[in-house]
C-alpha positions as CSV (number, residue, x, y, z in Angstrom):
1,X,12.3,40.1,1.4
2,X,14.6,37.5,2.9
3,X,13.4,34.2,4.3
4,X,14.5,33.4,7.9
5,X,14.6,29.9,9.5
6,X,13.2,29.5,13.0
7,X,13.1,26.6,15.4
8,X,10.4,26.1,17.9
9,X,11.1,23.4,20.5
10,X,7.4,22.4,20.4
11,X,6.5,22.7,16.6
12,X,9.9,22.1,15.0
13,X,11.5,24.2,12.2
14,X,9.7,26.6,9.9
15,X,10.5,29.5,7.6
16,X,9.2,33.1,7.8
17,X,9.3,35.8,5.2
18,X,10.3,39.0,7.0
19,X,11.8,42.4,6.2
20,X,15.3,43.0,7.3
21,X,14.3,45.7,9.6
22,X,11.7,43.6,11.5
23,X,12.7,42.1,14.9
24,X,12.9,38.3,15.1
25,X,9.9,36.5,16.5
26,X,9.7,36.2,20.3
27,X,6.6,34.0,20.2
28,X,6.0,31.1,17.8
29,X,3.2,32.1,15.4
30,X,2.0,28.4,15.1
31,X,1.7,27.3,18.8
32,X,2.3,30.5,20.8
33,X,5.3,29.1,22.6
34,X,8.1,31.5,23.8
35,X,10.7,28.8,23.3
36,X,11.8,29.9,19.8
37,X,15.0,30.9,18.2
38,X,16.1,32.2,14.8
39,X,18.7,30.0,13.1
40,X,21.6,31.0,11.0
41,X,20.5,30.4,7.5
42,X,22.5,28.5,4.9
43,X,20.4,29.9,2.1
44,X,23.1,31.0,-0.4
45,X,21.1,30.9,-3.6
46,X,22.5,32.9,-6.5
47,X,20.1,34.3,-9.0
48,X,21.5,35.4,-12.3
49,X,19.4,38.1,-14.0
50,X,19.9,39.6,-17.4
51,X,20.6,38.4,-20.9
52,X,23.3,35.9,-19.9
53,X,26.9,35.5,-18.8
54,X,29.5,34.4,-21.2
55,X,33.2,33.3,-21.0
56,X,34.2,36.4,-23.0
57,X,32.6,38.9,-20.7
58,X,35.7,39.6,-18.6
59,X,38.5,38.9,-21.1
60,X,40.6,41.3,-23.2
61,X,40.0,41.5,-26.9
62,X,43.5,40.6,-27.8
63,X,43.8,37.5,-30.0
64,X,45.5,34.5,-28.4
65,X,48.5,33.0,-30.2
66,X,48.1,29.3,-31.0
67,X,50.8,26.7,-30.2
68,X,53.5,26.4,-32.8
69,X,53.5,22.5,-32.8
70,X,50.5,22.0,-35.1
71,X,50.4,18.3,-36.1
72,X,48.1,18.7,-39.1
73,X,50.9,20.1,-41.3
74,X,52.8,16.8,-41.5
């Protein structure tokens, strides 16, 4: 369930855990005021699940040619 940010003009800001299909609050659950609004959330957390992500995941399996100016052969 996503977390939504609300602002009550009497209590201040608070977060609420709601389903996406639920309607936004019309009344503040803390003080009962009707002067409440849902804010646009800046919550952009990315969660990586799984065994891991590596730099080789999206690359082709062709070997890369090395530069021809190798300085160790001098």
